[in-house]
C-alpha positions in Angstrom: 52.3 -34.4 -86.2 53.3 -33.4 -82.4 51.8 -36.0 -80.1 50.3 -33.9 -76.6 52.5 -34.6 -73.7 50.3 -37.2 -71.2 50.9 -35.3 -68.3 52.9 -36.8 -65.7 50.9 -38.4 -62.5 54.6 -36.8 -60.4 53.4 -33.2 -62.0 52.4 -32.1 -58.3 54.7 -34.2 -56.7 56.6 -32.1 -54.0 60.1 -34.1 -54.4 59.8 -33.0 -58.2 58.7 -30.0 -58.0 61.6 -29.1 -55.5 64.6 -30.8 -57.9 63.0 -28.6 -61.1 63.2 -25.8 -58.9 66.7 -26.3 -58.1 67.6 -26.6 -60.9 66.2 -23.5 -62.2 68.0 -21.8 -58.9 71.3 -23.0 -60.2 70.7 -21.4 -64.1 70.7 -25.1 -65.4 68.3 -25.4 -69.6 65.5 -27.4 -69.1 65.4 -29.3 -72.1 61.8 -31.2 -74.3 62.3 -34.4 -72.4 63.0 -33.0 -68.9 60.6 -33.4 -66.3 58.4 -29.7 -66.0 55.7 -28.4 -64.2 52.7 -28.5 -65.8 52.0 -25.2 -65.1 55.8 -24.5 -66.7 54.5 -26.2 -69.8 51.9 -24.4 -70.0 53.1 -20.9 -69.4 55.4 -21.5 -71.9 53.1 -22.4 -74.7 50.9 -19.2 -74.1 53.9 -17.3 -74.1 56.1 -18.6 -76.9 52.5 -19.0 -79.0 52.2 -15.1 -78.3 55.6 -14.3 -79.5 55.2 -16.6 -82.5 51.8 -15.2 -83.7 53.3 -11.7 -83.0 56.1 -12.4 -85.3 53.4 -13.3 -87.9 51.0 -10.8 -87.5 54.0 -8.4 -87.7 54.5 -9.0 -91.3 51.7 -7.7 -92.5 52.1 -3.8 -91.5 55.4 -3.6 -92.9 54.1 -6.0 -96.0 51.7 -3.7 -97.4 54.5 -1.2 -98.3 56.9 -3.3 -100.0 55.3 -2.4 -103.4 55.2 1.3 -102.2 59.0 1.4 -101.1 60.7 4.7 -102.9 63.7 2.8 -104.1 65.1 -0.4 -105.2 66.9 -0.7 -102.2 64.2 -0.1 -99.8 62.2 -2.7 -101.6 65.0 -5.6 -101.3 65.5 -4.5 -97.4 61.7 -4.1 -96.7 61.4 -7.5 -97.9 63.9 -9.3 -96.5 62.8 -8.2 -93.2 59.7 -9.2 -93.4 61.1 -12.5 -95.0 62.9 -12.5 -91.6 59.7 -12.1 -89.3 58.3 -15.0 -91.4 60.9 -16.9 -90.2 60.9 -15.8 -86.7 57.0 -17.1 -86.5 58.6 -20.3 -87.6 61.2 -20.8 -85.5 59.2 -20.4 -82.4 56.3 -22.6 -83.3 59.0 -25.1 -84.0 59.7 -24.3 -79.9 56.5 -24.6 -78.7 55.6 -28.2 -80.7 59.1 -29.2 -78.3 56.5 -28.6 -75.4 53.6 -31.4 -76.9 51.5 -29.1 -78.5 50.8 -29.3 -82.3 51.4 -26.3 -84.3 47.9 -26.2 -85.6 46.6 -25.7 -82.2 48.0 -22.7 -81.2 47.6 -21.4 -84.5 44.0 -22.0 -84.7 43.6 -19.8 -81.0 45.1 -17.3 -83.2 42.9 -17.4 -85.7 39.4 -17.6 -84.0 41.0 -14.9 -81.7 41.5 -16.7 -78.4 45.4 -16.0 -78.3 46.9 -12.7 -78.1 49.8 -11.2 -80.2 51.4 -7.5 -79.8 49.6 -4.7 -79.6 51.7 -2.8 -81.3 50.7 -4.5 -84.8 47.2 -3.5 -84.3 48.3 0.2 -85.3 48.0 1.0 -89.0 50.9 2.0 -91.2 50.3 5.7 -92.9 53.4 6.5 -94.3 56.6 5.5 -95.5 58.1 7.0 -92.7 56.3 4.3 -90.3 58.5 1.6 -92.0 62.0 3.1 -90.6 60.3 4.2 -87.0 59.1 0.5 -86.8 62.2 -0.4 -87.1 64.1 1.7 -84.7 61.3 1.7 -82.0 59.4 -1.9 -82.6 62.8 -4.1 -83.3 64.5 -1.8 -81.4 62.2 -2.6 -77.6 61.9 -6.0 -79.3 65.3 -6.4 -79.0 65.5 -5.1 -75.5 63.2 -7.9 -74.4 64.3 -10.4 -76.4 67.8 -10.1 -75.6 67.0 -11.2 -72.0 64.8 -14.1 -73.1 68.3 -15.8 -74.9 68.9 -16.4 -71.7 65.6 -17.7 -70.5 65.6 -21.4 -68.8 64.0 -23.0 -71.5 66.3 -24.4 -73.9 64.5 -24.2 -77.2 63.0 -20.4 -76.4 66.4 -19.4 -75.3 68.6 -20.4 -78.5 65.4 -19.5 -81.0 66.1 -15.8 -79.4 70.0 -15.7 -79.8 69.5 -15.9 -83.8 66.4 -13.2 -83.5 68.2 -10.7 -81.8 70.8 -10.9 -84.4 68.1 -10.1 -87.2 66.4 -7.5 -85.1 69.7 -5.9 -84.8 69.8 -5.6 -88.7 65.7 -5.1 -88.6 66.7 -1.8 -86.1 69.9 -0.2 -88.3 67.8 -1.0 -91.4 64.9 1.6 -89.2 67.2 4.2 -87.7 68.6 4.8 -91.1 65.7 5.6 -92.7 64.7 7.4 -89.6 68.1 9.4 -90.2 67.8 10.0 -94.0 64.1 11.2 -93.6 64.8 13.2 -90.3 67.4 15.0 -92.7 65.6 15.5 -96.3 63.0 18.0 -97.0 61.2 19.6 -94.2 57.6 17.7 -95.7 60.6 14.6 -94.9 60.8 15.7 -91.6 57.6 16.3 -90.7 56.3 12.9 -92.2 58.8 11.1 -89.7 58.2 13.1 -86.8 54.6 12.3 -87.2 55.4 8.7 -87.4 57.3 8.9 -84.2 54.2 10.7 -82.3 52.1 8.2 -83.5 54.0 5.0 -82.2 55.9 6.3 -79.2 53.4 5.0 -76.8 52.1 2.0 -78.8 55.9 1.2 -78.5 56.1 1.6 -74.9 53.3 -0.5 -74.4 54.5 -3.7 -76.3 56.2 -4.5 -72.7 53.2 -5.2 -71.0 51.4 -3.7 -68.3 53.1 -2.4 -65.3 54.6 -5.2 -62.5 52.1 -4.2 -60.6 49.0 -5.7 -63.3 51.1 -8.3 -64.4 49.2 -11.4 -64.1 52.6 -13.5 -65.0 55.6 -11.7 -64.3 55.9 -13.2 -61.1 56.1 -17.0 -62.2 57.8 -16.3 -65.4 60.4 -14.4 -63.3 60.5 -17.1 -60.7 61.5 -20.0 -63.2 63.8 -17.4 -65.3 61.6 -17.7 -68.2 61.6 -13.7 -67.7 64.6 -11.8 -66.0 63.8 -8.8 -66.3 60.3 -7.2 -65.1 58.3 -5.5 -67.7 58.7 -1.9 -65.9 62.9 -2.8 -65.9 62.7 -3.9 -69.6 60.4 -0.5 -70.5 63.0 2.1 -68.4 66.1 0.7 -70.7 64.3 1.1 -73.7 63.3 4.9 -72.7 66.9 5.2 -71.6 68.4 3.8 -74.9 65.9 5.3 -77.0 66.1 8.6 -76.2 69.5 9.6 -77.0 68.9 8.2 -80.5 66.0 10.9 -81.0 68.3 13.8 -80.0 70.7 12.5 -82.4 68.6 13.0 -85.5 66.7 15.9 -84.2 63.2 14.5 -83.6 61.1 14.9 -80.7 59.3 12.3 -78.1 55.7 12.9 -77.5 55.9 13.1 -74.0 56.4 16.7 -72.3 56.9 14.9 -68.8 60.1 13.2 -70.2 63.2 14.6 -68.4 66.7 12.8 -67.1 67.4 12.3 -63.7 71.0 12.3 -62.6 70.6 10.7 -59.3 69.1 7.4 -60.9 70.7 8.2 -64.1 67.0 7.1 -65.9 65.1 9.3 -68.5 61.8 9.6 -66.4 58.8 9.2 -68.6 55.1 10.7 -68.0 52.0 8.2 -67.6 50.8 5.2 -69.8 47.3 5.8 -71.0 46.7 1.5 -69.8 42.8 2.0 -71.2 44.5 2.6 -74.9 46.3 -0.5 -74.6 43.3 -2.8 -72.6 41.4 -1.6 -75.5 43.6 -2.8 -78.3 44.3 -6.2 -76.1 40.5 -6.9 -76.1 40.5 -6.4 -80.0 39.0 -2.9 -80.1 42.3 -1.6 -81.7 42.5 0.2 -85.0 43.5 -2.9 -86.8 42.5 -6.1 -84.8 39.4 -7.3 -86.9 41.9 -6.3 -90.2 45.0 -8.4 -89.0 43.1 -11.5 -87.9 40.8 -11.6 -91.1 44.2 -11.1 -93.5 45.0 -13.7 -91.5 42.4 -16.0 -91.7 42.3 -15.8 -95.2 45.6 -16.3 -95.8 44.9 -19.8 -94.0 41.7 -20.6 -95.9 44.0 -19.7 -99.3 47.0 -22.1 -98.1 45.0 -25.0 -97.3 45.8 -26.6 -100.9 49.2 -26.1 -100.4 48.9 -27.8 -97.3 47.0 -30.5 -98.6 49.5 -30.9 -101.5 52.7 -31.2 -99.3 50.8 -33.7 -96.8 49.9 -35.4 -100.1 53.7 -35.9 -101.5 55.3 -36.6 -98.3 52.6 -39.8 -97.7 54.0 -40.7 -101.0 57.1 -40.1 -100.5 57.0 -42.6 -97.4 54.8 -45.1 -99.3 57.5 -45.2 -101.9 60.5 -45.9 -99.2 58.3 -48.4 -97.7 58.2 -50.3 -100.9 61.8 -49.8 -101.5 62.6 -50.8 -98.3 60.5 -54.0 -98.5 
């Protein structure tokens, strides 16, 4: 079990902080045994645990469709993707533990509602087309965000992102193939995928977090180079990448204000409904309660497995000690 990190008495020592920030400015990687300000450590724990929770909760909307996939090929692909997401959560939880906090503590924060996860996973998946649109839009948004995180100042987080981004690129291609297939199918199939795009477009834009003027953590995370781009910069990049992809398969993004600005070379988009975003983040989205209850049930039902694993590990340690005596 990871032991809580003792707070160094020099945590607020100006010389120590100055040396730390000089390392950040020089582009150095901060490693678990390096000294760091307590605020930096807490911000990383908050951000990384939220990311890990999102990967784990994100398994649920897609796992719901494994038994209803339209072919064996689609079923195998979806199983592999859901398995990948579980692995991503594991990588990041392990990274959180390098900061001196036990995984059970951050998981407890998720289960009792103290911790947040990505708002996108609180929307229902109503049709098979949602599996394609989630892969295309949701994983596409994740790639835009996580590619930058692969250069985060905290080494374990950055290194986890390298593998995760490779797998997320596969997920996006898988999703876009489903979308393209349905868009080129029967009128009913195209209508189904267009409906999925209509429902997931705006929540996908909300995934990047609140606007820069309303983001309470971005400035600090940017200063420490945990983040390298602001929420609005990442959101704009996602829109610029996605508009041509939608046009290529004959789908329409549900935003009448969407237009190309030749001067800035950006696709301008309409106003996001931030009231909806805040309601979902506060726990009042369509599936918030369902998602958390599913995770709580999994925690309860899996208790015997964890207990058996711990008992086996202790038995093995006792055997090793006996052999060494």
